[in-house]
Backbone as JSON, one array per atom type, in Angstrom:
{
  "sequence": "XXXXXXXXXXXXXXXXXXXXXXXXXXXXXXXXXXXXXXXXXXXXXXXXXXXXXXXXXXXXXXXXXXXXXXXXXXXXXXXXXXXXXXXXXXXXXXXXXXXXXXXXXXXXXXX",
  "N": [[259.48, -246.19, 122.49], [260.02, -245.92, 125.96], [260.79, -242.82, 127.88], [262.19, -243.11, 130.13], [263.47, -245.73, 129.71], [264.81, -245.11, 127.5], [266.77, -243.1, 128.33], [268.44, -244.68, 130.02], [269.36, -246.51, 128.22], [270.79, -245.27, 126.25], [273.25, -244.01, 127.68], [274.64, -246.7, 128.29], [274.87, -247.71, 125.89], [276.5, -246.01, 124.55], [278.7, -246.04, 126.17], [279.74, -248.85, 125.44], [279.98, -248.62, 122.69], [282.28, -247.01, 122.66], [284.13, -248.74, 124.02], [284.38, -250.9, 122.37], [285.37, -249.34, 120.26], [288.02, -248.54, 121.03], [288.94, -251.22, 121.19], [288.95, -252.2, 118.66], [290.61, -250.03, 117.37], [293.09, -250.64, 118.72], [293.52, -253.16, 117.95], [294.04, -252.79, 115.14], [296.05, -251.25, 115.0], [298.05, -253.13, 116.41], [298.15, -255.02, 114.13], [298.97, -253.34, 112.19], [301.69, -252.53, 113.03], [302.75, -255.52, 113.46], [302.7, -256.17, 110.7], [304.83, -254.21, 109.56], [306.93, -255.08, 111.14], [307.43, -257.62, 110.03], [308.36, -257.32, 107.72], [310.63, -256.45, 107.98], [311.32, -254.04, 108.55], [312.62, -251.16, 110.64], [311.7, -251.13, 113.98], [312.09, -248.69, 115.4], [310.19, -246.7, 114.77], [308.05, -246.68, 116.29], [308.52, -245.78, 118.65], [307.57, -243.23, 120.72], [308.33, -239.77, 121.38], [308.42, -238.23, 124.49], [306.43, -235.59, 125.1], [305.23, -232.45, 126.46], [303.36, -230.98, 124.9], [300.67, -231.44, 124.36], [299.45, -231.78, 126.33], [300.14, -229.01, 127.65], [298.32, -227.59, 125.53], [295.71, -228.73, 126.23], [295.51, -227.96, 128.81], [295.41, -225.01, 128.54], [293.54, -224.59, 126.86], [291.19, -225.45, 128.42], [291.52, -223.6, 130.33], [290.89, -221.21, 129.16], [288.51, -221.75, 128.15], [287.09, -221.96, 130.55], [287.53, -219.07, 131.36], [286.09, -218.02, 129.65], [283.38, -218.91, 129.99], [283.05, -217.48, 132.44], [283.15, -214.97, 131.69], [281.17, -214.95, 129.71], [278.89, -215.37, 131.55], [279.23, -212.88, 132.84], [278.32, -211.29, 130.84], [275.68, -211.88, 130.39], [274.51, -211.4, 132.64], [274.88, -208.7, 132.87], [274.48, -207.35, 130.36], [272.09, -208.77, 129.56], [272.34, -210.91, 127.47], [271.88, -213.37, 127.12], [272.17, -216.72, 125.71], [274.06, -216.2, 123.6], [276.16, -214.68, 124.42], [277.34, -216.56, 126.1], [278.19, -218.52, 124.16], [279.74, -217.07, 122.24], [282.03, -216.08, 123.95], [283.08, -218.26, 125.14], [283.99, -219.47, 122.73], [285.99, -217.42, 122.02], [287.74, -217.06, 124.15], [288.71, -219.74, 124.53], [289.73, -220.1, 121.88], [291.99, -218.06, 122.09], [293.23, -219.3, 124.17], [294.23, -221.7, 122.93], [295.88, -220.22, 121.0], [297.74, -219.13, 122.52], [299.1, -221.44, 123.51], [300.12, -222.17, 121.1], [302.01, -220.45, 120.86], [303.69, -220.41, 123.05], [304.89, -223.39, 122.54], [306.11, -222.89, 120.22], [308.08, -220.89, 120.95], [309.47, -222.58, 122.58], [310.3, -224.57, 120.77], [312.23, -222.97, 119.63], [314.4, -222.77, 121.42]],
  "CA": [[260.0, -246.52, 123.81], [259.61, -244.92, 127.17], [261.77, -241.97, 127.85], [263.1, -243.44, 131.24], [264.27, -246.84, 129.14], [266.06, -244.43, 126.53], [267.59, -242.42, 129.31], [269.31, -245.7, 130.59], [270.02, -247.19, 127.26], [271.89, -244.17, 125.58], [274.92, -244.31, 128.2], [275.13, -247.99, 128.39], [274.97, -248.24, 124.51], [277.71, -245.12, 124.45], [280.17, -246.76, 126.7], [279.87, -250.06, 124.74], [280.62, -248.26, 121.56], [283.31, -246.47, 123.02], [284.83, -249.66, 124.32], [284.75, -251.69, 121.08], [286.27, -248.6, 119.3], [288.99, -248.43, 121.51], [289.57, -252.37, 120.73], [289.24, -252.1, 117.33], [292.06, -249.22, 117.34], [294.15, -251.18, 119.19], [293.81, -254.17, 117.12], [294.61, -252.48, 113.79], [297.8, -250.66, 115.52], [299.01, -253.77, 116.35], [298.4, -255.33, 113.08], [300.0, -252.64, 111.37], [302.95, -253.24, 113.65], [303.16, -256.68, 112.84], [303.12, -256.24, 109.14], [306.06, -253.69, 109.58], [308.14, -255.94, 111.49], [307.51, -258.54, 108.89], [308.71, -256.54, 106.31], [312.1, -256.34, 108.19], [311.88, -252.57, 108.84], [312.98, -250.67, 111.94], [310.72, -250.68, 114.9], [312.15, -247.38, 115.67], [309.19, -245.61, 114.46], [307.12, -246.95, 117.15], [308.76, -244.98, 119.98], [306.96, -241.96, 120.88], [309.09, -238.66, 122.15], [307.45, -237.39, 125.54], [306.01, -234.39, 124.86], [303.98, -231.8, 127.1], [302.46, -230.3, 124.0], [299.21, -231.83, 124.38], [299.15, -231.2, 127.99], [299.8, -227.51, 127.46], [297.43, -227.31, 124.84], [294.57, -228.94, 126.93], [295.37, -226.95, 129.84], [295.2, -223.62, 128.18], [292.29, -224.7, 126.3], [290.33, -225.54, 129.52], [291.51, -222.56, 131.16], [290.12, -220.24, 128.24], [287.01, -222.07, 128.11], [286.51, -221.4, 131.89], [287.52, -217.84, 131.44], [285.26, -217.71, 128.61], [282.02, -219.32, 130.49], [282.9, -216.6, 133.21], [282.89, -213.76, 130.73], [279.39, -215.03, 129.06], [277.9, -215.19, 132.52], [279.09, -211.67, 133.46], [277.65, -210.35, 129.83], [274.46, -212.59, 130.5], [274.02, -210.56, 133.79], [275.17, -207.18, 132.86], [273.53, -206.74, 129.37], [271.09, -209.62, 129.29], [272.55, -211.33, 126.34], [271.67, -214.88, 126.94], [273.11, -217.82, 124.97], [275.1, -215.59, 122.68], [277.52, -214.26, 125.47], [278.11, -217.78, 126.53], [278.87, -219.23, 123.21], [280.86, -216.37, 121.72], [283.01, -215.9, 124.87], [283.58, -219.51, 124.88], [284.79, -219.98, 121.55], [286.98, -216.57, 121.73], [288.6, -217.58, 125.13], [289.25, -220.97, 123.98], [291.01, -219.76, 120.68], [292.99, -217.46, 122.68], [294.15, -220.48, 125.01], [295.08, -222.33, 121.9], [296.93, -219.39, 120.36], [298.9, -219.06, 123.67], [299.66, -222.79, 123.63], [301.04, -222.37, 119.93], [303.11, -219.28, 120.84], [304.44, -221.12, 123.94], [305.33, -224.18, 121.82], [307.25, -222.28, 119.08], [309.19, -220.3, 121.65], [310.29, -223.89, 123.2], [311.26, -224.98, 119.88], [313.37, -222.16, 119.1], [315.43, -222.87, 121.99]],
  "C": [[259.76, -245.63, 124.98], [260.88, -243.88, 127.43], [262.73, -242.51, 129.09], [264.01, -244.74, 130.51], [265.35, -245.86, 128.11], [267.02, -243.83, 127.47], [268.57, -243.31, 129.84], [269.88, -246.41, 129.36], [271.03, -246.41, 126.54], [273.32, -244.39, 126.26], [275.29, -245.56, 128.08], [275.49, -248.17, 126.6], [276.64, -247.19, 123.93], [278.93, -245.64, 124.93], [280.44, -247.96, 125.85], [280.59, -249.8, 123.46], [281.92, -247.97, 121.69], [284.63, -247.61, 123.29], [285.32, -250.49, 123.15], [285.55, -250.81, 120.06], [287.66, -248.75, 119.51], [290.09, -249.83, 121.09], [290.09, -252.5, 119.57], [290.62, -251.29, 116.91], [293.28, -249.89, 117.48], [294.81, -252.39, 118.55], [294.52, -253.98, 115.83], [295.97, -251.68, 114.0], [298.65, -251.74, 115.43], [299.56, -254.72, 115.07], [299.42, -254.89, 112.01], [301.58, -252.46, 111.85], [303.62, -254.26, 113.45], [303.75, -256.58, 111.38], [304.45, -255.19, 109.0], [307.18, -254.44, 109.98], [308.39, -256.87, 110.71], [308.05, -258.3, 107.8], [310.31, -256.22, 106.48], [312.42, -254.86, 108.3], [311.93, -252.32, 110.35], [311.95, -250.59, 112.73], [311.05, -249.44, 115.61], [311.04, -246.52, 115.7], [308.01, -245.8, 115.48], [307.29, -246.17, 118.64], [308.35, -243.67, 119.77], [307.86, -240.95, 121.75], [307.91, -238.47, 123.27], [307.48, -236.16, 125.39], [305.03, -233.73, 126.03], [303.17, -230.86, 126.21], [300.87, -230.59, 124.35], [298.69, -231.47, 125.71], [298.95, -229.66, 128.22], [298.62, -227.01, 126.91], [295.99, -227.5, 125.62], [294.07, -228.03, 128.07], [294.92, -225.53, 129.35], [293.83, -223.62, 127.66], [291.12, -224.41, 127.29], [290.18, -224.34, 130.23], [290.91, -221.47, 130.35], [288.98, -220.51, 128.02], [286.39, -221.74, 129.24], [286.44, -220.02, 132.02], [286.38, -217.17, 130.51], [283.7, -217.54, 129.01], [282.09, -217.95, 131.48], [282.57, -215.35, 132.71], [281.38, -213.93, 130.28], [278.74, -214.97, 130.27], [277.83, -213.64, 132.92], [278.26, -210.76, 132.31], [276.28, -210.87, 130.09], [273.92, -211.43, 131.53], [273.96, -209.06, 133.59], [274.18, -206.59, 131.54], [272.73, -207.79, 128.82], [271.12, -210.19, 127.84], [272.27, -212.78, 126.01], [272.81, -215.72, 126.54], [274.31, -217.19, 124.35], [276.26, -215.28, 123.53], [278.07, -215.54, 125.72], [278.75, -218.31, 125.61], [280.15, -218.5, 122.65], [282.08, -216.33, 122.8], [283.79, -217.15, 124.94], [284.67, -219.88, 123.98], [286.01, -218.64, 121.31], [288.0, -216.86, 122.64], [289.32, -218.91, 124.8], [290.21, -220.71, 122.83], [292.16, -218.94, 121.05], [293.99, -218.2, 123.51], [294.92, -221.28, 124.14], [296.22, -221.63, 121.24], [298.26, -219.31, 121.18], [299.77, -220.26, 123.54], [300.41, -222.79, 122.37], [302.11, -221.47, 120.3], [304.18, -220.08, 122.08], [305.35, -222.24, 123.21], [306.4, -223.92, 120.71], [308.33, -221.58, 119.63], [310.03, -221.48, 122.32], [310.99, -224.14, 122.2], [312.3, -224.26, 119.15], [314.63, -222.27, 120.03], [316.11, -224.13, 122.02]]
}
């Protein structure tokens, strides 16, 4: 196939695949819920508690990744480390961000 055709087909197929995956996940969740209701079990297990833990984790991860990319850029310019600086700093600062999210969540849970 031509490169231009592949460049167009890959995003289209990816979007269609993601859409189908979401539909099937929702379908099977619905079937599972219907089976639980048919067995006369309590539907209270479907209620989800509103928690900001996922948002906190995502925010701190992205902030750490951004800081890691900035530090990687600085290492590349200062010491000519090329890709090694970017990837190492990205993972280090992303991990620090997730660690901070864990500590904040634990502190909130103790209160």
